[in-house]
N, C-alpha and C positions, 0 to 999 in steps of 0.2 A: 504494500500500500504506500503510495508516494508520499502522502502527508506524514504518515507515521515514520517513514524513513528519514524525512527531512527533520522532523521534530527530534528524533533520536540522535541526529548529527550535531545538534546544538550543544555548546559547552557553557555551563552545565546543562544536561538534558532536563527538560521539565518533567515533573512527576504529577502534575495536575492539569486540568483542561486549560488551554490558553485563553487569553482575552482576545476576542475577535472584533476587529474594527472593519466594518463593511462600508466602503466608500461608494457614493453614487447618489443619484436623484431619481425619484419616481416620476419626474416630469418628462423623461425621455426613455423610450422603451429599452434601448441598448444600454443606457446608463443605470437601469434599474436592477441589474444583476446583483450588485452589492446589497442594496436594501432588501431584495427578495431573500437572499441568503440569510441576512440578519433576522428577518421575520420568521423564516422557516426554523431557524435555530431556536428562537424564543418560543414558538408554538409547540416545538417537539421536545421541550424539557432539557435543552443543552445545559450542562452543569457550570460552564464558564460564563464570564461576563460578555455581553454583546452590546456593541455600540453601532448604530446605523441600521435602522429598520424602515419599512415603508411608512410607518407612522412618524418616526423621528429620524429622518435620514441624516447622514454625515456627508457634507459636500464641501465645495470650495469655500463657501461663506463661513462655515463653522468648524472646519477641520482643525485649524490651529488651536481653537478653544478646546476642542475635544482632546487633542494631544496633551494639552496642559493638565487636564484632569488625570491623565495616565502617567504623567511625569513623576518618576520616583517610585512607582509601584514595582514591587518585586514579582513580576509576572511575565510570561512569554506572550508577546503580542503578535497576532496573526492578522495581516492585512488582506482584505478581499476587494477586488475591483474588476470592472470590465475593461477590456482593451480592444484595439483594432489591429488587424494583421493582414496577411495575404489571403487570397481566396481559398487556398488549400488549408490554411490554418483555422478558418472559421469553424467554431465548434470545439476547438482544442482548449483543454484546461491545463494551465501551467502551474506547477507547484515548485517553489524554489526558496532556498535560504537567502536571507538578505531582505532589506526593506522594500516595501511597495513604493512605486513612484507614480502616484496618482496625477492625472492631468496631462501626461506626456502626449497622449493620443490627440488631444485637442489644443496642444501648444500652451498649456498653463503651467506655471511654476508653483508647485505646491510642496510642502515639507514631506520628507520621506516618512513612511509608516511601518513600524513593526520590526520584528526580528526575522520573520519569514513571511511569505506572501503566496496567495493564490490569485491568478489572473485568468479570466475567461475571455477568449477571443470571440466577440459577438458579431463582428462584421468586418468589412474590408476598409483599410485605412489608406491615406494618401491624398484624398480629395474631398473637400466639403465635409469634414469630420462631424460637425454638429448636425448636419442634415442626415448623415449616415446613421448616427445614433438615434435620431428621431424616427427613422424608418426601419429600424431593425425589427425582425419578427419576434413577437412576444413568445411564441411557441418554443423557439430555440432558447431564449433567455430563461424561461421557466424550467426547461429540462436541464440546462446547465446548472441553474441554481439548486435544483433538487440533488444533483450529483455532488455538488460542492458541499452542501449542508450535510448530506448523508456521510460523506467522507470525513468531515470535521467531527461529527458525532461519534463515528466509529473509532477514529483516532483518539479522541478524548476518553472513550470507554477503555481502550487498551492501555492508556496511561494510568488511569485510576485503578484498573483491575486487570492486570496482565493475565492473559489466558494463552499460554504456550500451546501451539498446535491448532489453535482456532483459526480457521480460514475466514476472513471477513467478507469473502465473496468477490467474484470478478467484476470488472467494469465492461459493459457491452456498448459498442457504438450503435447509435440509432439515428438515422437521418442527419449524420454529420456531428451530432452531439455525443457526449459521453454520459452514460447514466448507469447507476449501479444495478446489479441483478436484483430482481424483486424478492429473491429468497434471502437477501443479505441480513442476517442477524434478526430478522423479524421486526425491523424498525420502520413502520409505515410513516412516511413523511406527509404531513397534511398541508395542503395549499391554503387552507383557511383555519383559523383558530376554532377549536371545538365549540366554543360558546357562540360562534357566528354561523354555525351550520344549522340548517333547517331540516327537520325530519319529514 
C-alpha cells in the first residue's frame, strides 16, 4: 500500500493517524477533490484530525491561517490536493514524501503543506487552468476521492493496530481512475453523512 509505505519511511515513523489537510474549493469541480476527501474522512469515522471539508474548505484565502493552527503540533501532516497533468496521467493518484505544493497548477504561490502528500491528477494542464478545473467531470473526482479517503483510513488503521499478514486489498483501475476493491476490509465509504440520508 503506497501511503503506508511512505508513512513508514518517515523518521521518526508515526504511530498514530496523521493530521490530514485537504486543500481545495467546492466552487470548482476539479478543485473539489481535497474537500471531498476531507468530508469522506469525517463521515466515515477517521481517527485523525481533518482540516478542509466541503462545509469548511481550506483554500488560498485561509491556508496560511490554517497552517498557523498546526504550527508546533507534534503530528504527521498529510496534504491532499488536486493537480493537473498530461492526458495519460488523468486519473492517477500520486503518493509521495515531502510537502504538498498547492496552487502550482494555477500559477499561485502558496506555502508548502505537510510532511507527505497525496495529489490526484483530475484533468489536463497547460492551458486555461481555471476553466479546466471548472469543467472537470465530477464522476472522476468523486471516484478518486473515494480511493484516497479509503487508502488514508486503511493506512491509519494499520498504524494504530498493526495486523501482520493482513492484505488491505488491491486497487483496481476503472475508467481511468483508481478505486479500491469493494471487499477491502469491509469499510463502506459513504458519499453522504448518515444523518443526511433518507430512507
